[in-house]
C-alpha positions in Angstrom: 80.6 208.0 -133.7 78.9 206.3 -136.0 79.4 203.0 -136.0 78.2 199.2 -138.4 75.1 199.1 -138.1 73.8 195.4 -136.1 71.8 192.6 -137.7 70.4 190.8 -134.6 68.6 187.9 -135.7 68.3 183.7 -136.6 69.5 182.9 -140.7 67.1 180.2 -141.3 64.8 183.3 -140.9 62.5 184.2 -144.3 62.2 187.7 -143.3 66.1 187.7 -142.3 67.2 186.2 -145.6 65.7 189.2 -147.4 66.9 191.9 -145.7 70.2 190.6 -145.9 70.3 190.0 -149.2 68.5 193.7 -149.4 71.6 194.6 -147.6 74.1 192.8 -150.0 72.0 194.6 -152.9 72.9 197.8 -151.2 76.4 197.2 -150.4 75.8 197.6 -146.6 78.4 196.5 -144.8 77.3 195.1 -141.0 77.9 192.4 -138.2 75.3 189.4 -138.3 74.7 188.6 -134.8 72.8 185.6 -134.6 70.8 185.0 -130.8 70.9 181.6 -131.8 74.9 180.7 -131.2 75.6 184.5 -129.7 72.4 184.5 -127.6 70.6 187.9 -126.9 72.5 190.8 -125.5 70.6 192.4 -122.8 71.5 196.1 -123.3 70.6 195.8 -127.4 66.9 193.9 -126.3 66.0 196.4 -123.9 67.0 199.4 -125.7 65.0 198.7 -128.6 62.2 197.9 -125.9 62.4 201.2 -125.0 62.4 202.4 -128.4 59.8 200.0 -129.6 57.6 199.3 -127.7 56.8 194.8 -126.1 54.1 195.0 -127.8 56.1 195.3 -131.8 59.0 193.7 -130.8 56.9 190.4 -129.4 56.5 188.0 -132.7 53.1 186.2 -132.0 52.8 185.3 -135.5 55.4 183.1 -135.4 55.8 180.0 -135.0 57.6 179.6 -131.6 55.1 181.7 -130.3 52.0 179.0 -131.6 54.0 176.6 -129.6 54.7 178.3 -126.2 52.4 176.9 -123.4 48.8 179.2 -123.1 49.6 179.6 -119.6 52.7 181.1 -120.8 51.6 183.3 -123.6 48.7 184.6 -121.1 51.4 185.5 -118.5 52.2 188.2 -121.4 51.0 191.1 -120.1 53.6 194.2 -120.0 57.0 194.8 -120.7 58.2 192.7 -117.7 56.5 189.5 -118.6 57.4 190.1 -122.5 60.4 190.6 -121.7 61.2 187.6 -119.7 59.7 185.2 -122.7 62.1 187.2 -125.1 65.2 186.0 -123.0 63.8 182.5 -122.3 62.5 182.0 -126.7 64.6 184.3 -128.7 62.4 183.2 -131.4 59.7 184.8 -130.3 61.4 188.1 -131.0 60.7 190.1 -134.3 63.6 189.2 -136.7 65.3 191.0 -138.4 66.3 193.8 -134.9 68.2 196.0 -137.2 70.2 198.5 -134.8 72.3 201.5 -136.4 73.9 203.8 -133.9 71.4 203.5 -131.4 68.7 203.4 -133.6 66.2 199.8 -133.4 64.4 198.8 -136.3 62.3 195.5 -136.1 61.3 193.2 -138.7 62.4 195.1 -142.4 60.8 197.0 -145.1 62.8 198.2 -147.5 61.6 201.6 -146.8 62.6 201.6 -143.7 66.3 200.2 -143.8 66.7 202.7 -146.0 65.4 205.3 -144.3 67.6 204.1 -141.6 71.2 203.5 -143.8 71.5 206.8 -145.9 75.2 206.8 -145.4 74.8 210.2 -143.1 72.8 208.1 -140.4 76.0 205.6 -140.1 
């Protein structure tokens, strides 16, 4: 059974705003899951990591990562340590994280969203 897409993110992120605007323009209904208010769903995080890999899911370019202590950054060497940091600091998860029927995409590009959100996919 196909389900409504879920956008995991924080609302004030510029990339998230672009993704939400694109979804609205395409008239795509979705559920917004706010990490700050609702936390990070363990199943979603684990499944996204399995599909995408921890390196792709961990946002090392953002301000949250840059503000982390050097020892915390240095401790991230594999999926287990990356997961621990993502659980503790949800803003280091690449945003937005889109789930379409169990398939995850980190970040936003119109082409990839268009592919995932074809009517036959959801």
